[in-house]
N, C-alpha and C positions, 0 to 999 in steps of 0.2 A: 391736526391734533398733536402730532409729534413736535411740531414747531412751538406750539403753546406750552407743552410740557418742558421742552428745553429752556424756553425763556423763563418759565416759573422756577425751574430748578436752578438756573443761573442766578436769578434774582434772590432766591433763598440762600444760596451759597454766598453771594455778595453781602447780603444782610448779616449772615452769621459771621463772616470775616470782619465786617465793620464792628459788630458787637463785641467780638473777641478782642480785636485790637484796641477798642476803647477801654476794655477791662484791664488791659495790660499797660496802659499809659501811666506815667509817673507824674505825681504832682509835687514832688519835693525838689525839682529842678536839677536832679543829678542824672548824669548819663549812665548807661550800663557799666561803662568802665570805671566811673567814679564809685558806683555801688560795689563793684568787685573790690576795688582798692580799699574802701572803707571796711568791708567785711574782712579782708586780709589783715588790716591794721587791728581791728577788734580781736581777731583770733590770736595775733601775735602778742597783744597786750595781755589777754587772758592766759596764754601759755606762760608768759613771763611771771605773772602773778602766781600761777599754780606751782611753778618751779621754785619760787622764793619761799623759804621757810618762815620768813618774817611777816608774811601777809596771809590772812585767812581769805584766800581767793574765792572760796565758795560763797562768801557773803558780799562780794564786790561785783557790781554790774558794770559792764563796759559798753558804751554806745559811741559810734563814730559817725560824723557827718562832715564830708569834704576835708578829711584829715584832722578835724578837731575832735578830741576824745573827751567824753564825759564819764567820769567815774562816780558811781553812787553805791549806796548800800551802807553796811555797818561794819565797824571794826572795834576792837577792844581798846586800842591805844592810839595816841597821836603819832607815835612812831610808825605804826602800821599804815596809817593814813598817808604820812609823808613818804614812806617807802613805796606805796602803790603809785603815787604821783611820779616819783623818780623813775620807776620802772616804765611807766607809760611814756614819759618824755624821752626815754632812751630808744624807743622803737622807731626805725626809719619810716618816714612818711608822716609822722605825727607833727602837726603844725602848732597845736596848743593843747593844753590839758585843763579841763575845768573839773576841779575836785569837789564833788558834792557828797563825799563820804561823811557819815555821821558817826561820832563816837557813841558806843552803847551807853556809856556813863551819862552823856548829854541827854539821851532819850529818857533815862530813868528820872532825871531832875525835872523834866517838863511836867 
């Protein structure tokens, strides 16, 4: 009886472990180290945007994938948009910047 209990418990633990590990798998092709690097790059870009008085950082979103930074959101002027891109490009580890920031004036015209 004890043997059956031990086997059932072991099988249950194994099943739980497999289920848990399947839930933690990544489907974006990045390693854990690359994920950490991308998070650090995003944090540094956000910090640079927040420190710069020429950019409304609160309305700019930053996403990073394998060192490629994507900026999105809204700003008031073309100068703010260009400055956000300059700041992102200056961060170590950034391979390229895709600037999808939209001018608020362009939104009003649509």
